[in-house]
Each structure stands twice: as structure tokens, then as C-alpha cells.
C-alpha positions in Angstrom: 54.5 -23.2 -27.9 52.0 -25.9 -28.9 48.5 -25.2 -30.1 46.7 -26.0 -26.7 49.1 -23.5 -25.3 48.2 -20.8 -27.6 44.5 -21.2 -27.1 44.9 -20.9 -23.2 47.0 -17.8 -23.9 44.2 -16.5 -26.1 41.8 -17.2 -23.7 43.4 -15.3 -20.9 44.3 -12.2 -22.6 40.8 -12.1 -24.5 38.6 -13.4 -22.0 39.7 -13.8 -18.5 41.4 -10.4 -18.5 38.5 -8.4 -19.8 36.1 -10.3 -17.7 38.3 -9.4 -14.4 38.5 -5.8 -15.4 34.8 -5.7 -16.0 34.0 -7.3 -12.7 36.4 -4.8 -10.9 34.8 -1.7 -12.6 31.3 -3.0 -11.8 31.7 -4.3 -8.2 34.0 -1.6 -6.9 31.3 0.9 -6.3 29.3 -1.8 -4.4 32.6 -2.4 -2.3 33.2 1.2 -1.7 29.4 1.7 -0.3 30.0 -1.2 2.1 33.4 0.1 2.8 32.0 3.7 3.8 29.0 2.3 5.8 31.4 0.7 8.1 33.4 3.9 8.8 32.9 6.5 11.3 32.1 10.2 10.2 35.8 11.3 10.6 37.4 8.3 9.1 35.5 8.8 5.8 37.3 12.1 4.9 40.8 10.9 6.3 43.6 11.4 3.7 45.3 9.2 2.6 42.3 7.2 1.7 41.8 4.0 3.5 40.3 1.1 1.5 39.2 -0.8 4.6 38.2 0.8 7.8 40.7 0.6 10.7 37.9 -0.2 13.0 34.9 -1.5 11.4 31.8 -0.6 13.1 28.3 -1.1 12.6 27.3 2.3 14.3 25.6 3.6 11.2 23.5 0.5 10.9 22.2 0.7 14.4 21.7 4.4 14.2 19.3 3.9 11.4 17.0 1.6 13.0 17.2 3.1 16.8 17.0 6.7 15.8 15.5 7.1 12.3 13.0 4.1 12.2 14.6 2.7 9.1 12.5 -0.6 9.8 9.3 1.2 9.3 10.6 2.5 5.7 11.7 -0.9 4.8 8.3 -2.3 5.7 6.6 0.4 3.7 9.0 -0.5 0.7 8.2 -4.1 1.2 4.4 -3.7 1.2 4.6 -1.8 -2.0 7.0 -4.1 -3.7 5.4 -7.3 -2.7 1.7 -6.2 -3.4 2.9 -4.8 -6.8 4.6 -8.0 -7.8 1.5 -10.0 -6.8 -1.0 -8.0 -8.8 1.5 -7.7 -11.9 2.5 -11.4 -12.1 -1.3 -12.4 -12.0 -2.8 -9.7 -14.4 0.2 -9.9 -16.9 -0.5 -13.8 -16.8 -4.0 -13.4 -18.0 -3.2 -10.5 -20.2 -0.3 -12.3 -22.0 -2.5 -15.2 -22.4 -5.1 -13.3 -24.1 -2.7 -11.5 -26.3 -1.0 -14.7 -27.4 -3.9 -17.0 -27.8 -6.7 -14.9 -29.1 -7.3 -12.9 -32.3 -9.9 -9.8 -31.6 -10.9 -6.8 -33.3 -8.4 -3.8 -32.2 -5.5 -6.2 -31.1 -3.2 -4.0 -32.9 -4.3 -1.1 -31.4 -3.6 -2.7 -28.1 -0.2 -3.3 -29.2 0.4 0.2 -29.9 -1.1 1.5 -26.7 1.1 -0.8 -24.7 4.2 0.4 -26.6 3.1 4.0 -26.1 3.0 3.7 -22.3 6.6 2.8 -22.4 7.7 6.1 -24.2 6.2 8.4 -21.6 8.6 9.5 -18.8 7.4 9.5 -15.2 7.7 13.4 -14.9 5.3 14.0 -17.8 2.7 11.7 -16.0 3.3 13.1 -12.4 0.9 16.0 -12.2 -2.3 14.1 -13.9 -1.6 11.2 -11.6 -1.3 13.5 -8.6 -4.4 15.1 -9.3 -6.1 11.8 -9.8 -4.5 10.4 -6.4 -5.7 13.6 -4.7 -9.2 13.5 -6.0 -9.5 9.7 -4.7 -7.9 10.7 -1.2 -4.9 8.5 -1.8 -2.2 11.1 -1.0 0.1 9.9 1.9 -1.2 6.4 1.4 0.8 3.5 0.1 -2.2 2.2 -2.2 -1.4 5.1 -4.4 2.2 3.7 -5.0 0.8 0.3 -5.3 -1.6 1.3 -7.9 0.8 3.3 -9.9 3.5 0.8 -9.9 1.1 -1.8 -11.1 -0.1 0.2 -14.0 3.3 1.4 -14.9 4.8 -2.1 -14.8 1.9 -4.1 -16.3 2.4 -3.3 -20.1 5.7 -4.4 -20.3 5.2 -7.6 -18.2 2.3 -8.2 -20.5 4.8 -8.1 -23.5 7.2 -10.6 -21.5 4.4 -13.0 -20.8 3.0 -13.0 -24.3 6.5 -13.8 -25.6 6.5 -16.9 -23.3 3.1 -17.9 -24.1 3.9 -17.9 -27.7 6.8 -20.4 -27.0 4.4 -22.8 -25.4 2.7 -25.3 -27.8 -1.1 -24.7 -27.8 -1.4 -28.5 -27.6 -0.8 -28.2 -23.6 -4.2 -26.5 -22.8 -5.9 -28.2 -25.8 -5.1 -31.6 -24.2 -6.3 -30.1 -20.9 -9.7 -28.8 -22.2 -10.4 -32.4 -23.7 -9.6 -34.1 -20.4 -12.7 -31.7 -19.0 -10.4 -29.0 -17.7 -11.9 -25.3 -17.9 -9.8 -22.4 -19.4 -8.7 -20.9 -16.2 -8.0 -24.4 -14.9 -5.7 -25.2 -17.9 -3.8 -22.0 -17.5 -3.1 -22.3 -13.6 -2.9 -26.1 -13.4 -1.3 -26.9 -16.6 0.6 -24.0 -18.1 1.5 -22.5 -14.6 4.1 -25.1 -13.8 5.4 -25.0 -17.2 5.9 -21.1 -17.0 7.2 -21.0 -13.4 10.8 -19.4 -14.6 8.9 -16.9 -16.8 6.6 -15.7 -14.0 9.7 -15.6 -11.7 11.5 -13.3 -14.2 8.4 -11.1 -14.6 7.8 -10.9 -10.8 11.3 -9.9 -10.3 11.2 -7.3 -12.9 8.2 -5.8 -11.3 9.6 -6.0 -7.7 12.8 -4.4 -8.5 11.0 -1.4 -10.3 8.6 -0.8 -7.5 11.3 -1.2 -4.8 13.2 1.7 -6.5 10.2 3.8 -7.2 11.2 7.5 -6.4 9.6 10.0 -8.5 6.0 9.0 -7.9 6.8 8.4 -4.1 8.2 12.0 -3.9 5.0 13.3 -5.4 2.5 11.1 -3.6 4.2 10.7 0.0 5.0 13.6 2.1 4.4 12.1 5.7 7.5 10.5 6.9 5.8 7.7 8.5 4.7 6.4 5.1 8.2 6.9 3.4 9.7 4.2 1.4 13.5 3.6 1.2 14.1 5.8 -1.7 12.6 8.6 0.1 14.2 7.8 3.3 17.7 8.0 1.7 17.1 11.8 1.1 17.0 12.4 4.8 20.8 12.1 5.0 21.3 15.0 2.4 20.7 18.3 4.4 21.2 21.8 3.7 25.0 22.1 5.4 26.2 18.6 4.6 25.6 14.9 4.1 26.0 11.9 6.4 27.7 9.7 4.1 28.3 6.9 6.4 24.6 6.5 7.2 23.7 7.3 3.7 25.9 4.3 2.6 24.4 2.1 5.3 20.9 3.0 4.1 22.1 2.1 0.5 23.4 -1.3 1.6 20.1 -2.0 3.5 18.4 -1.2 0.2 20.4 -3.4 -1.8 20.0 -6.4 0.1 16.5 -7.5 -1.3 17.7 -6.9 -4.8 20.7 -9.0 -4.3 18.6 -11.7 -3.0 16.1 -11.5 -5.7 18.8 -11.9 -8.3 20.5 -14.8 -6.5 16.8 -16.4 -6.3 15.8 -15.9 -10.0 19.2 -17.1 -11.5 18.6 -20.7 -10.4 15.1 -20.6 -12.0 16.0 -19.4 -15.3 18.1 -22.3 -16.6 16.8 -24.2 -19.5 13.7 -23.8 -21.6 10.3 -23.6 -19.6 8.6 -26.2 -21.8 11.4 -28.6 -22.3 9.9 -32.1 -22.2 6.3 -30.7 -21.7 5.2 -32.3 -24.9 6.4 -35.8 -26.3 7.4 -35.5 -29.9 
């Protein structure tokens, strides 16, 4: 066995096989959800277990949209997630720039406060936030979820944007200011194009967190017409049983936007965001 063959064998044993096992363990639950969603209620409990339905059917999916109004729940989740993403991306862009570029009194305290917000679990904040939203008349209102999701995602996103701004040379905005550009103009016309991959990553983080929000949603939303998808999935878990086929179909529908987001950001996160921005 020559040296090249030994290298190939080592790569196969120590790289390819572990990666294959990891992919199987990771992807099998997603496959099983899809498999279950295409089965009838009787076939789900058949023994021996079938790893693919005998007669694949989209009956569970059609039932969700025709009988349960899943399109309304999907729209509610989309409104909350898109609104939160736009707000967080804009505010974290400004906040990250301020934390990166300016020195001001109390900056260390702001750092600490941003970190402390990440230490508090959602359950601890639920009661005071519920009383606040009740006082503002925002119970059973999607605006309550938009505000809460924005506030809970913003601190971490500011940290992300601050790190991205630290990696960008100050010469970019200084050159823009010399050419007569205002501060906001330098940020949005010069830095924004250079930071597009970073903004996409920050927005994706905010979108996925707000898409999956459950603890605050179950506290603030009690009217079914304002349910988001995580709340709607609870409908299938009844007192006397669970509709596993419909639940699996709902999970697949909930996963589709997240998968699309990951596929989208993957092509936007290659290379450095400031490569070639300044001539050396």
C-alpha cells in the first residue's frame, strides 16, 4: 500500500465515515417527520414499521389549510418574523456602529447590561411583560410579539454588528465624510454594501428566533385567529390523543421558511465582508 492509498484510507475512516454517521443521525428526524406527514392515521401505528408510506398522501396538508386555517397561522408568524427582522436589522446596525466607533461615558455599563439581558430566561420575564402588555392593551395583538421579539433579539444582534464594524477599517467612512457624505450617508451608502453578509446573518438570527417564539406567544395570544405556528401545533395534542400525521405536516410547513433562510444565507456568507474594500 503506497502513501497515497494510505492517505485516502485515513480520510475515509476518520473523515467520511464520521461525517456520514453525523448526517444520518442529524437528518433522520427530519426524514421521519416528512415520512409521518405522508401517512394516514392508521398506517402511522402499523407494525412492522414502514420507513416509507405504502400510499403517500397529502391529505394531512390539505386538512390543515382547509379545516384548521393554517394559512392564517402561517401569515401571523410571517408578519411577526419579518417585522422583527427589519426592526432588529435597522436598530442593531445603528447600535453596533455606536458601540464600535464611539467612546462615551457609561459604555462599559452598556456592555454589562447587554450581557445581562442574555442571562435572563423567558419564563422570568413573562409575568412583568404580560402586565406591561395588558396595561398597553396589546394582549391578543401581534404587535406585542413584534415588540418583545425585537427587544429580546436586539442585544445579541448589537453584539454581532459591533464585531462586524470592528473588522471594517475606519478609513471607509472617513473617506466618505471627506467627500461630503453625512454620517448616516456613510453608514448606509458605504458601509452597508460592505456589510451585506453580516446584515444577512444578523437578520437570519432574528428571523429564526421570532419564527420559533413560543413562551411569549402562549402568554400574550389566546385568540386562535392570532395564533402563530408554534401555538397552532398545540392544537393537535388533545386530552385523549395526538394527531401525529397532522402534527408532522404542521412541523414540515413550519420548517420550510427556516430551511429557505439557511439556504439563502449560505451563499451570502462566503469570504470577508471587507475584502478589497481598501487598497493596501
